[in-house]
N, C-alpha and C positions, 0 to 999 in steps of 0.2 A: 504494500500500500504506500510505502514511502516514495516509490518512484512516481506515483501519480501526483504527489504533492510538490514535485520539483517544478521550478519555473525555468522556462527556456528564455534566455535573453536574446532578443533579436535586434538587429540593426536595420533601420529603414533609411535608405538614401534617397534624396530628392535633388534632382538637377533641373534648374529652370534656365532655358535658353531663349534669348531674344534673337531673332534672325532677320536678316535683310536678304531678299531674293531679287537681285537686280534684273534678272531676265524675265520676270513675271510681268505681263502686260494685261493680265486679267485674273480674276479669282480662279478660273479654270487652270491657268498656267501655274499659279501658286499652289493649288491643291495637288496638281500632278507632282510637283517637286516634293511637297511635304509627304504625300502618300508614299512615294518611293523611299524617302529618308526614314519615315516611321516604320515601314515594313522591314527595311534592312536592319534597323536598330533592334526591333523585336526579335527578328530571326537570329541575328549575329550575336547579340549580347543577352538575350533572354530577359528583357526589361519590359516594363509597362510604359507606354508613351501615349500622350494625348496633346492635341492642340488646345491650349487653355486661354488664349487671348488673341486679340486683333484679327479675328476671323474675317472681318469685312475689309481689311486693308490688303491691297494687291501685292505689295512688295515687302510686307512685314508680317512676322508670325511670332507667337510665343508658344513654346512647347515645354512640357514637363515630362521628365523621365524618372521613373521610380524603380528601385530594386530592394530586395530584402535578403538578408543573410544572417548568419550567426556570428560573423566576424566583421568588425569595422574595417579592417584592412582590405578585405575582399570587396566590400561595398565601395570604398574609396577607389579601388582599382577599376571596378566596373564603370563607375561614373567618369573616371578619368579617360578610360578607353572610348566611351561613348562621345565625350567632348572632343577628343582627338579625331575620331571618325568624322564628326560634323565639321570640324575645322578643315579637314582634307577634302570636303565636298565642294567642288567648284561652283555649284549652282546656288549655294547659300553662304552667307557670311554671318558669323556670330558677332552681334553688336553688344551683347550683355550676357553674363552668366553668373548664376549663384548656385551654390550647393550647400546642403546641410544633411547631417545625420541625426535622425530622431531616435 
């Protein structure tokens, strides 16, 4: 019964990115770029991703990326790799980034 009473400490990481998408000339263009980025992040890094702001702006977007693990180091590494991936994406520029571990 003692094993049921143990608490598992989990680390929740949140990365918020503000993006500029210079090649987007319509919401359709923007959403094509975002959908590609979001699907790749989900598949490659096993994270949750959502567009959380500026949905009506053609060339700007805000996305949030979340991951959960039992080690802070692992959460930091995943979020760092996600940010590096987005930085390497030629269709989008990061104009702001914040991250936190909850």
